[in-house]
One Martini backbone bead per residue (centre of mass of N, CA, C, O) as a GRO file, in nm:
protein
  543
    1UNK     BB    1  -2.623   1.638   0.176
    2UNK     BB    2  -2.406   1.374   0.158
    3UNK     BB    3  -2.174   1.289  -0.100
    4UNK     BB    4  -2.035   1.023  -0.297
    5UNK     BB    5  -1.771   0.971  -0.539
    6UNK     BB    6  -1.776   0.695  -0.764
    7UNK     BB    7  -1.561   0.626  -1.046
    8UNK     BB    8  -1.490   0.286  -1.046
    9UNK     BB    9  -1.222   0.318  -0.872
   10UNK     BB   10  -1.106   0.217  -0.594
   11UNK     BB   11  -1.107   0.263  -0.239
   12UNK     BB   12  -1.419   0.362  -0.097
   13UNK     BB   13  -1.477   0.192   0.161
   14UNK     BB   14  -1.300   0.338   0.365
   15UNK     BB   15  -1.461   0.602   0.377
   16UNK     BB   16  -1.731   0.482   0.454
   17UNK     BB   17  -1.633   0.362   0.723
   18UNK     BB   18  -1.544   0.631   0.851
   19UNK     BB   19  -1.819   0.771   0.849
   20UNK     BB   20  -1.963   0.562   1.024
   21UNK     BB   21  -1.772   0.585   1.268
   22UNK     BB   22  -1.859   0.909   1.292
   23UNK     BB   23  -2.184   0.931   1.225
   24UNK     BB   24  -2.228   0.966   0.904
   25UNK     BB   25  -2.427   1.045   0.649
   26UNK     BB   26  -2.487   0.903   0.310
   27UNK     BB   27  -2.446   0.920  -0.045
   28UNK     BB   28  -2.452   0.822  -0.381
   29UNK     BB   29  -2.333   0.884  -0.687
   30UNK     BB   30  -2.522   0.777  -0.984
   31UNK     BB   31  -2.613   1.049  -1.112
   32UNK     BB   32  -2.625   1.365  -1.233
   33UNK     BB   33  -2.877   1.447  -1.052
   34UNK     BB   34  -2.739   1.421  -0.765
   35UNK     BB   35  -2.590   1.696  -0.749
   36UNK     BB   36  -2.846   1.874  -0.678
   37UNK     BB   37  -2.870   1.735  -0.375
   38UNK     BB   38  -2.600   1.837  -0.292
   39UNK     BB   39  -2.428   2.002  -0.008
   40UNK     BB   40  -2.199   1.782  -0.015
   41UNK     BB   41  -1.858   1.661  -0.132
   42UNK     BB   42  -1.685   1.347  -0.192
   43UNK     BB   43  -1.366   1.266  -0.360
   44UNK     BB   44  -1.237   0.966  -0.383
   45UNK     BB   45  -0.903   0.799  -0.446
   46UNK     BB   46  -0.749   0.518  -0.607
   47UNK     BB   47  -0.535   0.587  -0.887
   48UNK     BB   48  -0.569   0.690  -1.212
   49UNK     BB   49  -0.614   0.971  -1.383
   50UNK     BB   50  -0.731   0.864  -1.654
   51UNK     BB   51  -0.944   0.675  -1.534
   52UNK     BB   52  -1.107   0.892  -1.393
   53UNK     BB   53  -1.181   1.064  -1.640
   54UNK     BB   54  -1.310   0.838  -1.814
   55UNK     BB   55  -1.527   0.744  -1.620
   56UNK     BB   56  -1.673   1.015  -1.588
   57UNK     BB   57  -1.735   1.058  -1.888
   58UNK     BB   58  -1.894   0.791  -1.945
   59UNK     BB   59  -2.109   0.871  -1.700
   60UNK     BB   60  -2.166   1.189  -1.706
   61UNK     BB   61  -1.984   1.347  -1.452
   62UNK     BB   62  -1.781   1.571  -1.521
   63UNK     BB   63  -1.951   1.830  -1.564
   64UNK     BB   64  -2.120   1.815  -1.300
   65UNK     BB   65  -1.872   1.847  -1.123
   66UNK     BB   66  -1.790   2.127  -1.217
   67UNK     BB   67  -2.061   2.264  -1.147
   68UNK     BB   68  -2.049   2.207  -0.848
   69UNK     BB   69  -1.793   2.366  -0.780
   70UNK     BB   70  -1.898   2.642  -0.909
   71UNK     BB   71  -2.145   2.673  -0.695
   72UNK     BB   72  -2.002   2.666  -0.382
   73UNK     BB   73  -2.003   2.395  -0.279
   74UNK     BB   74  -1.879   2.159  -0.086
   75UNK     BB   75  -1.538   2.024  -0.135
   76UNK     BB   76  -1.374   1.693  -0.119
   77UNK     BB   77  -1.047   1.590  -0.210
   78UNK     BB   78  -0.892   1.262  -0.262
   79UNK     BB   79  -0.624   1.252  -0.432
   80UNK     BB   80  -0.771   1.229  -0.712
   81UNK     BB   81  -0.973   1.448  -0.609
   82UNK     BB   82  -0.739   1.656  -0.625
   83UNK     BB   83  -0.592   1.621  -0.905
   84UNK     BB   84  -0.843   1.693  -1.089
   85UNK     BB   85  -0.821   2.013  -1.035
   86UNK     BB   86  -0.610   2.023  -1.234
   87UNK     BB   87  -0.493   2.068  -1.550
   88UNK     BB   88  -0.273   1.827  -1.529
   89UNK     BB   89  -0.084   1.516  -1.614
   90UNK     BB   90   0.189   1.310  -1.650
   91UNK     BB   91   0.016   1.038  -1.655
   92UNK     BB   92  -0.169   1.196  -1.877
   93UNK     BB   93  -0.343   1.356  -2.148
   94UNK     BB   94  -0.567   1.424  -1.979
   95UNK     BB   95  -0.753   1.666  -1.864
   96UNK     BB   96  -0.848   1.855  -1.623
   97UNK     BB   97  -1.046   2.095  -1.467
   98UNK     BB   98  -0.871   2.370  -1.399
   99UNK     BB   99  -0.897   2.512  -1.114
  100UNK     BB  100  -0.587   2.468  -1.098
  101UNK     BB  101  -0.295   2.643  -1.227
  102UNK     BB  102  -0.155   2.330  -1.245
  103UNK     BB  103   0.053   2.066  -1.256
  104UNK     BB  104   0.100   1.728  -1.249
  105UNK     BB  105   0.381   1.554  -1.114
  106UNK     BB  106   0.655   1.367  -1.104
  107UNK     BB  107   0.858   1.224  -0.917
  108UNK     BB  108   1.170   1.210  -0.821
  109UNK     BB  109   1.418   0.921  -0.820
  110UNK     BB  110   1.717   1.003  -0.733
  111UNK     BB  111   1.659   1.008  -0.387
  112UNK     BB  112   1.406   0.805  -0.429
  113UNK     BB  113   1.110   0.650  -0.400
  114UNK     BB  114   0.870   0.529  -0.649
  115UNK     BB  115   0.647   0.562  -0.468
  116UNK     BB  116   0.482   0.744  -0.215
  117UNK     BB  117   0.496   0.540   0.083
  118UNK     BB  118   0.325   0.653   0.370
  119UNK     BB  119   0.430   0.840   0.651
  120UNK     BB  120   0.352   1.190   0.678
  121UNK     BB  121   0.378   1.529   0.698
  122UNK     BB  122   0.173   1.834   0.744
  123UNK     BB  123   0.237   2.174   0.669
  124UNK     BB  124   0.112   2.460   0.757
  125UNK     BB  125   0.116   2.782   0.620
  126UNK     BB  126  -0.110   2.981   0.791
  127UNK     BB  127  -0.032   2.913   1.065
  128UNK     BB  128   0.044   3.084   1.350
  129UNK     BB  129   0.059   2.797   1.495
  130UNK     BB  130   0.211   2.514   1.520
  131UNK     BB  131   0.133   2.206   1.538
  132UNK     BB  132   0.161   1.910   1.618
  133UNK     BB  133   0.285   1.649   1.472
  134UNK     BB  134   0.131   1.494   1.195
  135UNK     BB  135   0.030   1.183   1.047
  136UNK     BB  136   0.000   1.068   0.708
  137UNK     BB  137  -0.131   0.883   0.437
  138UNK     BB  138   0.064   0.791   0.150
  139UNK     BB  139  -0.016   0.714  -0.220
  140UNK     BB  140   0.216   0.823  -0.469
  141UNK     BB  141   0.370   0.957  -0.788
  142UNK     BB  142   0.205   1.224  -0.789
  143UNK     BB  143   0.230   1.597  -0.792
  144UNK     BB  144   0.218   1.920  -0.643
  145UNK     BB  145   0.449   2.141  -0.676
  146UNK     BB  146   0.612   2.375  -0.478
  147UNK     BB  147   0.600   2.689  -0.685
  148UNK     BB  148   0.566   3.025  -0.657
  149UNK     BB  149   0.727   3.134  -0.904
  150UNK     BB  150   0.589   2.954  -1.137
  151UNK     BB  151   0.299   2.923  -0.946
  152UNK     BB  152   0.138   3.169  -0.795
  153UNK     BB  153  -0.164   3.101  -0.814
  154UNK     BB  154  -0.149   2.807  -0.710
  155UNK     BB  155  -0.023   2.882  -0.428
  156UNK     BB  156  -0.295   2.995  -0.305
  157UNK     BB  157  -0.404   2.696  -0.251
  158UNK     BB  158  -0.207   2.632  -0.040
  159UNK     BB  159  -0.220   2.468   0.290
  160UNK     BB  160  -0.006   2.226   0.255
  161UNK     BB  161   0.309   2.068   0.314
  162UNK     BB  162   0.551   1.820   0.183
  163UNK     BB  163   0.831   1.612   0.247
  164UNK     BB  164   1.032   1.449  -0.020
  165UNK     BB  165   1.322   1.460   0.017
  166UNK     BB  166   1.397   1.726  -0.227
  167UNK     BB  167   1.079   1.773  -0.199
  168UNK     BB  168   0.799   1.993  -0.243
  169UNK     BB  169   0.447   1.953  -0.171
  170UNK     BB  170   0.110   1.954  -0.210
  171UNK     BB  171  -0.110   1.822   0.054
  172UNK     BB  172  -0.302   2.084   0.058
  173UNK     BB  173  -0.616   2.241  -0.018
  174UNK     BB  174  -0.756   2.598   0.006
  175UNK     BB  175  -1.063   2.739  -0.133
  176UNK     BB  176  -1.335   2.825  -0.037
  177UNK     BB  177  -1.518   2.529  -0.121
  178UNK     BB  178  -1.224   2.402  -0.131
  179UNK     BB  179  -1.096   2.077  -0.048
  180UNK     BB  180  -0.768   1.899  -0.018
  181UNK     BB  181  -0.593   1.574  -0.031
  182UNK     BB  182  -0.326   1.359  -0.084
  183UNK     BB  183  -0.401   1.220   0.145
  184UNK     BB  184  -0.548   0.960   0.369
  185UNK     BB  185  -0.766   0.997   0.621
  186UNK     BB  186  -0.901   0.701   0.617
  187UNK     BB  187  -0.570   0.595   0.666
  188UNK     BB  188  -0.484   0.797   0.941
  189UNK     BB  189  -0.631   0.736   1.172
  190UNK     BB  190  -0.705   0.959   1.414
  191UNK     BB  191  -0.612   1.207   1.248
  192UNK     BB  192  -0.795   1.155   1.001
  193UNK     BB  193  -1.069   1.144   1.146
  194UNK     BB  194  -1.055   1.431   1.261
  195UNK     BB  195  -1.048   1.578   0.991
  196UNK     BB  196  -1.310   1.474   0.874
  197UNK     BB  197  -1.495   1.575   1.107
  198UNK     BB  198  -1.433   1.875   1.078
  199UNK     BB  199  -1.539   1.911   0.792
  200UNK     BB  200  -1.828   1.794   0.827
  201UNK     BB  201  -1.904   2.026   1.047
  202UNK     BB  202  -1.717   2.247   0.850
  203UNK     BB  203  -1.705   2.273   0.504
  204UNK     BB  204  -1.650   2.578   0.503
  205UNK     BB  205  -1.348   2.720   0.440
  206UNK     BB  206  -1.308   2.981   0.318
  207UNK     BB  207  -1.080   3.213   0.303
  208UNK     BB  208  -0.776   3.257   0.177
  209UNK     BB  209  -0.480   3.361   0.157
  210UNK     BB  210  -0.335   3.649  -0.045
  211UNK     BB  211  -0.055   3.617   0.014
  212UNK     BB  212   0.243   3.579  -0.075
  213UNK     BB  213   0.435   3.310  -0.163
  214UNK     BB  214   0.696   3.133  -0.029
  215UNK     BB  215   0.970   2.976  -0.013
  216UNK     BB  216   1.059   2.667   0.117
  217UNK     BB  217   1.233   2.478   0.344
  218UNK     BB  218   1.420   2.227   0.415
  219UNK     BB  219   1.405   1.960   0.666
  220UNK     BB  220   1.596   1.795   0.854
  221UNK     BB  221   1.440   1.475   0.921
  222UNK     BB  222   1.212   1.516   0.740
  223UNK     BB  223   0.948   1.281   0.656
  224UNK     BB  224   0.948   0.976   0.593
  225UNK     BB  225   0.854   0.696   0.750
  226UNK     BB  226   0.887   0.408   0.908
  227UNK     BB  227   0.744   0.090   0.867
  228UNK     BB  228   0.510  -0.121   1.054
  229UNK     BB  229   0.418  -0.461   0.981
  230UNK     BB  230   0.138  -0.674   1.007
  231UNK     BB  231   0.116  -1.028   0.958
  232UNK     BB  232  -0.148  -1.256   0.821
  233UNK     BB  233  -0.207  -1.591   0.810
  234UNK     BB  234  -0.485  -1.736   0.636
  235UNK     BB  235  -0.680  -2.023   0.753
  236UNK     BB  236  -0.843  -2.312   0.738
  237UNK     BB  237  -0.966  -2.527   0.943
  238UNK     BB  238  -1.120  -2.829   1.006
  239UNK     BB  239  -1.400  -2.654   1.074
  240UNK     BB  240  -1.380  -2.381   0.869
  241UNK     BB  241  -1.219  -2.176   1.017
  242UNK     BB  242  -1.064  -1.873   1.039
  243UNK     BB  243  -0.709  -1.842   1.087
  244UNK     BB  244  -0.419  -1.762   1.240
  245UNK     BB  245  -0.099  -1.857   1.115
  246UNK     BB  246   0.211  -2.065   1.143
  247UNK     BB  247   0.496  -2.173   0.937
  248UNK     BB  248   0.626  -2.384   0.689
  249UNK     BB  249   0.484  -2.222   0.496
  250UNK     BB  250   0.214  -2.454   0.448
  251UNK     BB  251   0.310  -2.587   0.722
  252UNK     BB  252   0.054  -2.554   0.996
  253UNK     BB  253   0.096  -2.794   1.182
  254UNK     BB  254   0.118  -2.957   1.448
  255UNK     BB  255   0.382  -3.089   1.633
  256UNK     BB  256   0.479  -3.426   1.720
  257UNK     BB  257   0.395  -3.692   1.989
  258UNK     BB  258   0.036  -3.732   2.051
  259UNK     BB  259  -0.195  -3.966   2.036
  260UNK     BB  260  -0.421  -3.855   2.230
  261UNK     BB  261  -0.444  -3.580   2.032
  262UNK     BB  262  -0.352  -3.661   1.724
  263UNK     BB  263  -0.043  -3.617   1.722
  264UNK     BB  264   0.200  -3.638   1.459
  265UNK     BB  265   0.517  -3.645   1.329
  266UNK     BB  266   0.398  -3.697   1.026
  267UNK     BB  267   0.093  -3.554   1.010
  268UNK     BB  268  -0.006  -3.400   1.232
  269UNK     BB  269  -0.227  -3.170   1.346
  270UNK     BB  270  -0.360  -2.903   1.406
  271UNK     BB  271  -0.413  -2.604   1.317
  272UNK     BB  272  -0.248  -2.335   1.380
  273UNK     BB  273  -0.361  -2.110   1.645
  274UNK     BB  274  -0.324  -1.735   1.678
  275UNK     BB  275  -0.609  -1.638   1.583
  276UNK     BB  276  -0.823  -1.394   1.487
  277UNK     BB  277  -0.810  -1.179   1.226
  278UNK     BB  278  -0.977  -0.935   1.327
  279UNK     BB  279  -0.872  -0.916   1.617
  280UNK     BB  280  -0.575  -0.880   1.541
  281UNK     BB  281  -0.601  -0.632   1.365
  282UNK     BB  282  -0.714  -0.450   1.592
  283UNK     BB  283  -0.473  -0.477   1.781
  284UNK     BB  284  -0.255  -0.359   1.584
  285UNK     BB  285  -0.388  -0.085   1.545
  286UNK     BB  286  -0.382  -0.001   1.844
  287UNK     BB  287  -0.054  -0.049   1.865
  288UNK     BB  288   0.059   0.104   1.576
  289UNK     BB  289   0.030   0.003   1.311
  290UNK     BB  290   0.087   0.106   0.971
  291UNK     BB  291   0.015  -0.185   0.871
  292UNK     BB  292  -0.175  -0.450   0.701
  293UNK     BB  293  -0.164  -0.814   0.646
  294UNK     BB  294  -0.349  -1.047   0.433
  295UNK     BB  295  -0.297  -1.400   0.387
  296UNK     BB  296  -0.425  -1.633   0.166
  297UNK     BB  297  -0.382  -2.002   0.241
  298UNK     BB  298  -0.609  -2.129   0.110
  299UNK     BB  299  -0.775  -2.307  -0.135
  300UNK     BB  300  -0.917  -2.038  -0.247
  301UNK     BB  301  -0.675  -1.923  -0.416
  302UNK     BB  302  -0.794  -2.078  -0.682
  303UNK     BB  303  -1.095  -1.928  -0.593
  304UNK     BB  304  -1.148  -1.631  -0.457
  305UNK     BB  305  -1.458  -1.553  -0.530
  306UNK     BB  306  -1.555  -1.810  -0.338
  307UNK     BB  307  -1.431  -1.662  -0.076
  308UNK     BB  308  -1.637  -1.546   0.147
  309UNK     BB  309  -1.492  -1.551   0.420
  310UNK     BB  310  -1.254  -1.363   0.330
  311UNK     BB  311  -1.422  -1.123   0.245
  312UNK     BB  312  -1.547  -1.087   0.526
  313UNK     BB  313  -1.286  -1.024   0.672
  314UNK     BB  314  -1.218  -0.769   0.516
  315UNK     BB  315  -1.469  -0.613   0.587
  316UNK     BB  316  -1.440  -0.624   0.896
  317UNK     BB  317  -1.157  -0.498   0.915
  318UNK     BB  318  -1.228  -0.224   0.761
  319UNK     BB  319  -1.433  -0.132   0.997
  320UNK     BB  320  -1.181  -0.115   1.234
  321UNK     BB  321  -0.957  -0.009   1.043
  322UNK     BB  322  -0.731   0.301   0.973
  323UNK     BB  323  -0.533   0.141   0.782
  324UNK     BB  324  -0.364  -0.019   0.571
  325UNK     BB  325  -0.472  -0.294   0.341
  326UNK     BB  326  -0.340  -0.606   0.255
  327UNK     BB  327  -0.399  -0.852  -0.010
  328UNK     BB  328  -0.332  -1.208  -0.035
  329UNK     BB  329  -0.415  -1.455  -0.259
  330UNK     BB  330  -0.518  -1.522  -0.582
  331UNK     BB  331  -0.391  -1.289  -0.767
  332UNK     BB  332  -0.539  -1.404  -1.059
  333UNK     BB  333  -0.596  -1.593  -1.314
  334UNK     BB  334  -0.911  -1.765  -1.325
  335UNK     BB  335  -1.117  -2.070  -1.278
  336UNK     BB  336  -1.404  -2.181  -1.227
  337UNK     BB  337  -1.571  -2.475  -1.177
  338UNK     BB  338  -1.775  -2.376  -1.426
  339UNK     BB  339  -1.557  -2.211  -1.633
  340UNK     BB  340  -1.519  -1.929  -1.533
  341UNK     BB  341  -1.357  -1.649  -1.606
  342UNK     BB  342  -1.104  -1.475  -1.389
  343UNK     BB  343  -0.958  -1.202  -1.374
  344UNK     BB  344  -0.741  -1.034  -1.181
  345UNK     BB  345  -0.897  -0.766  -1.178
  346UNK     BB  346  -1.153  -0.884  -1.051
  347UNK     BB  347  -1.029  -0.988  -0.793
  348UNK     BB  348  -0.920  -0.722  -0.692
  349UNK     BB  349  -1.186  -0.565  -0.692
  350UNK     BB  350  -1.322  -0.729  -0.471
  351UNK     BB  351  -1.119  -0.647  -0.248
  352UNK     BB  352  -1.152  -0.343  -0.271
  353UNK     BB  353  -1.460  -0.348  -0.210
  354UNK     BB  354  -1.410  -0.478   0.080
  355UNK     BB  355  -1.124  -0.285   0.178
  356UNK     BB  356  -0.881  -0.286   0.020
  357UNK     BB  357  -0.569  -0.116  -0.087
  358UNK     BB  358  -0.397  -0.375  -0.152
  359UNK     BB  359  -0.217  -0.609  -0.358
  360UNK     BB  360  -0.075  -0.938  -0.358
  361UNK     BB  361   0.189  -1.082  -0.562
  362UNK     BB  362   0.353  -1.380  -0.647
  363UNK     BB  363   0.405  -1.623  -0.857
  364UNK     BB  364   0.286  -1.463  -1.098
  365UNK     BB  365   0.531  -1.274  -1.123
  366UNK     BB  366   0.735  -1.477  -1.218
  367UNK     BB  367   0.589  -1.562  -1.478
  368UNK     BB  368   0.580  -1.276  -1.601
  369UNK     BB  369   0.894  -1.238  -1.618
  370UNK     BB  370   0.947  -1.480  -1.798
  371UNK     BB  371   0.780  -1.368  -2.034
  372UNK     BB  372   0.938  -1.105  -2.062
  373UNK     BB  373   1.210  -1.241  -2.142
  374UNK     BB  374   1.093  -1.389  -2.398
  375UNK     BB  375   1.031  -1.075  -2.509
  376UNK     BB  376   1.279  -0.890  -2.452
  377UNK     BB  377   1.121  -0.680  -2.243
  378UNK     BB  378   0.821  -0.686  -2.358
  379UNK     BB  379   0.533  -0.555  -2.283
  380UNK     BB  380   0.162  -0.654  -2.311
  381UNK     BB  381  -0.059  -0.606  -2.062
  382UNK     BB  382  -0.152  -0.910  -1.931
  383UNK     BB  383  -0.077  -0.894  -1.655
  384UNK     BB  384  -0.168  -0.848  -1.336
  385UNK     BB  385   0.002  -0.602  -1.284
  386UNK     BB  386  -0.087  -0.430  -1.533
  387UNK     BB  387  -0.397  -0.425  -1.500
  388UNK     BB  388  -0.410  -0.310  -1.213
  389UNK     BB  389  -0.227  -0.059  -1.250
  390UNK     BB  390  -0.400   0.077  -1.471
  391UNK     BB  391  -0.662   0.110  -1.290
  392UNK     BB  392  -0.512   0.184  -0.981
  393UNK     BB  393  -0.224   0.186  -0.978
  394UNK     BB  394   0.089   0.097  -0.867
  395UNK     BB  395   0.027   0.140  -0.551
  396UNK     BB  396  -0.174  -0.131  -0.552
  397UNK     BB  397   0.099  -0.306  -0.610
  398UNK     BB  398   0.225  -0.602  -0.471
  399UNK     BB  399   0.535  -0.787  -0.453
  400UNK     BB  400   0.603  -1.120  -0.362
  401UNK     BB  401   0.926  -1.240  -0.260
  402UNK     BB  402   1.097  -1.585  -0.276
  403UNK     BB  403   1.404  -1.622  -0.181
  404UNK     BB  404   1.714  -1.816  -0.216
  405UNK     BB  405   2.000  -1.967  -0.159
  406UNK     BB  406   2.260  -2.028  -0.409
  407UNK     BB  407   2.510  -2.247  -0.408
  408UNK     BB  408   2.857  -2.201  -0.497
  409UNK     BB  409   3.143  -2.168  -0.624
  410UNK     BB  410   3.394  -1.940  -0.585
  411UNK     BB  411   3.451  -1.963  -0.921
  412UNK     BB  412   3.200  -1.854  -1.026
  413UNK     BB  413   3.087  -1.775  -1.398
  414UNK     BB  414   2.799  -1.707  -1.432
  415UNK     BB  415   2.505  -1.521  -1.479
  416UNK     BB  416   2.540  -1.439  -1.141
  417UNK     BB  417   2.823  -1.309  -1.069
  418UNK     BB  418   2.722  -1.006  -0.988
  419UNK     BB  419   2.546  -1.152  -0.722
  420UNK     BB  420   2.755  -1.224  -0.522
  421UNK     BB  421   2.830  -1.397  -0.210
  422UNK     BB  422   3.041  -1.396   0.091
  423UNK     BB  423   3.058  -1.654   0.357
  424UNK     BB  424   3.177  -1.888   0.556
  425UNK     BB  425   3.297  -2.039   0.288
  426UNK     BB  426   3.072  -1.916   0.097
  427UNK     BB  427   2.865  -1.911  -0.208
  428UNK     BB  428   2.608  -1.680  -0.340
  429UNK     BB  429   2.277  -1.659  -0.470
  430UNK     BB  430   1.949  -1.532  -0.552
  431UNK     BB  431   1.675  -1.743  -0.579
  432UNK     BB  432   1.375  -1.802  -0.712
  433UNK     BB  433   1.037  -1.872  -0.615
  434UNK     BB  434   0.756  -2.093  -0.570
  435UNK     BB  435   0.524  -2.204  -0.366
  436UNK     BB  436   0.666  -2.117  -0.094
  437UNK     BB  437   0.965  -2.252  -0.186
  438UNK     BB  438   0.921  -2.541  -0.348
  439UNK     BB  439   1.014  -2.381  -0.618
  440UNK     BB  440   1.250  -2.328  -0.850
  441UNK     BB  441   1.398  -2.069  -1.053
  442UNK     BB  442   1.554  -1.918  -1.344
  443UNK     BB  443   1.582  -1.661  -1.119
  444UNK     BB  444   1.670  -1.376  -1.000
  445UNK     BB  445   1.605  -1.126  -0.778
  446UNK     BB  446   1.689  -0.897  -0.968
  447UNK     BB  447   1.522  -0.978  -1.215
  448UNK     BB  448   1.251  -0.969  -1.070
  449UNK     BB  449   1.249  -0.682  -0.956
  450UNK     BB  450   1.285  -0.537  -1.232
  451UNK     BB  451   1.045  -0.663  -1.374
  452UNK     BB  452   0.810  -0.560  -1.186
  453UNK     BB  453   0.874  -0.264  -1.224
  454UNK     BB  454   0.821  -0.258  -1.531
  455UNK     BB  455   0.515  -0.365  -1.507
  456UNK     BB  456   0.405  -0.187  -1.222
  457UNK     BB  457   0.509  -0.207  -0.952
  458UNK     BB  458   0.505  -0.033  -0.625
  459UNK     BB  459   0.602  -0.290  -0.449
  460UNK     BB  460   0.822  -0.480  -0.226
  461UNK     BB  461   0.803  -0.805  -0.077
  462UNK     BB  462   1.086  -0.928   0.109
  463UNK     BB  463   1.173  -1.237   0.140
  464UNK     BB  464   1.309  -1.544   0.327
  465UNK     BB  465   1.358  -1.871   0.327
  466UNK     BB  466   1.608  -1.891   0.525
  467UNK     BB  467   1.472  -1.692   0.765
  468UNK     BB  468   1.210  -1.813   0.813
  469UNK     BB  469   1.148  -1.850   1.160
  470UNK     BB  470   1.441  -1.801   1.308
  471UNK     BB  471   1.518  -1.515   1.458
  472UNK     BB  472   1.801  -1.386   1.311
  473UNK     BB  473   1.705  -1.190   1.108
  474UNK     BB  474   1.748  -1.004   0.857
  475UNK     BB  475   1.862  -1.006   0.521
  476UNK     BB  476   2.074  -0.755   0.443
  477UNK     BB  477   2.193  -0.845   0.175
  478UNK     BB  478   1.928  -0.874   0.025
  479UNK     BB  479   1.809  -0.594   0.074
  480UNK     BB  480   2.039  -0.429  -0.053
  481UNK     BB  481   2.031  -0.551  -0.337
  482UNK     BB  482   1.736  -0.470  -0.411
  483UNK     BB  483   1.744  -0.166  -0.339
  484UNK     BB  484   1.972  -0.106  -0.561
  485UNK     BB  485   1.782  -0.222  -0.818
  486UNK     BB  486   1.553  -0.017  -0.732
  487UNK     BB  487   1.276   0.258  -0.731
  488UNK     BB  488   1.107   0.107  -0.518
  489UNK     BB  489   0.963  -0.001  -0.257
  490UNK     BB  490   1.081  -0.185   0.043
  491UNK     BB  491   0.999  -0.485   0.226
  492UNK     BB  492   1.083  -0.634   0.506
  493UNK     BB  493   1.129  -0.998   0.552
  494UNK     BB  494   1.216  -1.231   0.754
  495UNK     BB  495   1.361  -1.309   1.094
  496UNK     BB  496   1.238  -1.170   1.320
  497UNK     BB  497   1.315  -1.154   1.696
  498UNK     BB  498   1.365  -0.840   1.744
  499UNK     BB  499   1.410  -0.502   1.764
  500UNK     BB  500   1.706  -0.493   1.657
  501UNK     BB  501   1.640  -0.598   1.368
  502UNK     BB  502   1.499  -0.343   1.273
  503UNK     BB  503   1.731  -0.148   1.313
  504UNK     BB  504   1.926  -0.293   1.120
  505UNK     BB  505   1.761  -0.271   0.857
  506UNK     BB  506   1.753   0.046   0.855
  507UNK     BB  507   2.064   0.107   0.902
  508UNK     BB  508   2.179  -0.089   0.648
  509UNK     BB  509   1.927   0.008   0.487
  510UNK     BB  510   1.664   0.157   0.254
  511UNK     BB  511   1.420   0.057   0.362
  512UNK     BB  512   1.072   0.143   0.432
  513UNK     BB  513   1.003  -0.148   0.559
  514UNK     BB  514   0.871  -0.380   0.821
  515UNK     BB  515   0.796  -0.729   0.872
  516UNK     BB  516   0.572  -0.926   1.083
  517UNK     BB  517   0.435  -1.214   1.276
  518UNK     BB  518   0.492  -1.432   1.506
  519UNK     BB  519   0.608  -1.228   1.727
  520UNK     BB  520   0.330  -1.089   1.750
  521UNK     BB  521   0.132  -1.324   1.805
  522UNK     BB  522   0.309  -1.435   2.064
  523UNK     BB  523   0.431  -1.173   2.225
  524UNK     BB  524   0.751  -1.128   2.199
  525UNK     BB  525   0.673  -0.862   2.033
  526UNK     BB  526   0.607  -0.523   2.027
  527UNK     BB  527   0.533  -0.252   1.850
  528UNK     BB  528   0.617  -0.038   2.060
  529UNK     BB  529   0.898  -0.155   2.102
  530UNK     BB  530   1.002  -0.106   1.817
  531UNK     BB  531   0.962   0.203   1.815
  532UNK     BB  532   1.140   0.270   2.051
  533UNK     BB  533   1.406   0.163   1.921
  534UNK     BB  534   1.398   0.348   1.671
  535UNK     BB  535   1.396   0.616   1.824
  536UNK     BB  536   1.664   0.569   1.978
  537UNK     BB  537   1.811   0.544   1.679
  538UNK     BB  538   1.697   0.781   1.496
  539UNK     BB  539   1.432   0.667   1.367
  540UNK     BB  540   1.170   0.744   1.168
  541UNK     BB  541   0.849   0.750   1.333
  542UNK     BB  542   0.529   0.668   1.416
  543UNK     BB  543   0.334   0.779   1.719
   0.00000   0.00000   0.00000
């Protein structure tokens, strides 16, 4: 009997969906006694090392887990489920199980962004003939660095390595009954599902090679691929059905002047319907999207836990797509109509349990950074970013930023003078907004980006109010400015009109991903077309 260990945090729904898709039955570890019934065990997890250890200890599952591994029965650890096998982690003072005599260490961010988020390859160490390159999805800030000279015994566990920047780390371990991956096979498309199925059908790993491990060389051009993300704004139409829509911020009704159909130039007509969210999500997954994003722009964003239709959409989408899914809209401290307080962490947890892998925070991030500035840069742990990142790891938190150009005189010498741009006889800096661009705040995009990084955000989704819906291309000045200001991944958004715009964004800036919505929904540009253009420009993408 296969059991899954849910330690109380992280999106385990994705793995459960993958197992059902592959036709495998399983049960959940609920008490320490369940370990005795397990003939094989998978420990998945997205989250923080310390949270995992503490949750297991509080539930009385830590020692039974150790005993299960020592018993020789098959074990598969994913992400945190792999890291917990090691002696310790730089992430927290709590010791790991110590099965593998090596520490988990933080990536260096001198030459790259941290967390390591996206698709990368895993190179098998002992394979007599290397298989064609396969890409898997990673999302982590800490890793087991591959160092046979310093940790020769730990190197014997290494099954595969992965290159990120100028570092090699262990992306898979294999020895005896133990198998583990730093990447997420349940979010790695067909390659990940195939790996899961192979292990499930033959979980006994067998003996690993005992030959001394040599230092491996970095390979130019290998490493993290650029991601293409399809985004869907989801809203209830007048009949109460959820549809994917697109418009000018929240103004998503059809325009024109057709009295016969009820469309007025002043009041607008029906909510613009570009498709059903689950059907579109499945279409983009099949087309090769590296990630999907669902943004809830219904009125329920003010009380998201009462938005059962949106939660149902997330559950249904997660059952059909096996790449990462980000959910945004209403991820904040809220109060239900009956007066019940709902902290942001509870809201995020509901979406994670429904199948989301990351949550996106918008206006609330602006307010959090304003409070941070008022406290002279001292975080107090109360913001949505901080509480969610503490429980699930910073890689689970995306901050969506909506800046617009603020035009000033050419001789401007104000507080944002160091962030000025000049062009076509104008001078501007980038000012942050809330409520979809309808309200400006006295905060520059650089101040906001650095603030959310300090609070614990793992990724920035960088929109542009000026470029949104124009089809003129991404604002590369804006992208470059923010990318130079932070050490976390940045996703380009707003303005894409053709494949060349994606090429330009990656060629002129160091952003890790690019997102589009309307051009994909309307079929003006296909995801495969974008990836063909990127590959022709020698930009590394997942095919």
